[in-house]
N, C-alpha and C positions, 0 to 999 in steps of 0.2 A: 369158473373153479374161485376166482379171485372179487367175484361180484359181488357176495356177501360186503368184502370190504372195501368196494369204490362206494356202495349203496354208504356204508357206515362215514366212509370221509364227508362225503355229502350229506349227512345228517347232521356229522361235527362241525361240519363248512372249514374244514382241514386237506390239503392237496394231498395228491398220489404224485410218493417220490417214486421213480426207478431207473434201472445203471440201464444204459442206451454207450452200443460201442464193444470192443475188444474186450472181453470179461478175464483171460488167462492167455497162460501160452498155451499149456495144456489143458484147454475146456473147447471146448465148441462156442464158434460166436453165435445163434442163433438167437440166446434168449437178447442179445447185442441189439436185432436186428427189430425192434419193434412195430415195424409197419409190416404188416396191416392191424398187427393185434393193437395196441395203442390210436387207432382208425375206430375199428370195434370199442373200442370201451366210450374214447369221444362219443362218437354217435349215440351210444345207448346214455351217459350220462353227461347231457350234454351242460350238467351246472357245475360239472367236479372240474376241480383246478387239476391239470398233470404235470409234473414235472419231469422231465427227462433231459438228465445230466450224464455224462461220463464220472461216477464216481466210484468205480472199479480200478482193480491194479490192469493195467500197469499206470 
């Protein structure tokens, strides 16, 4: 679903930033576990700069 966004990031030379880690007490943490998801993106877009940070709550 986000592959067009990754391609635009590559074209513009900007990094893709995403949340990793615990998301919230009342939310599932699946989205905070990027592997294997980020691995697949990195393999598909080797020129894409990917920043994974714990930028959410708490």
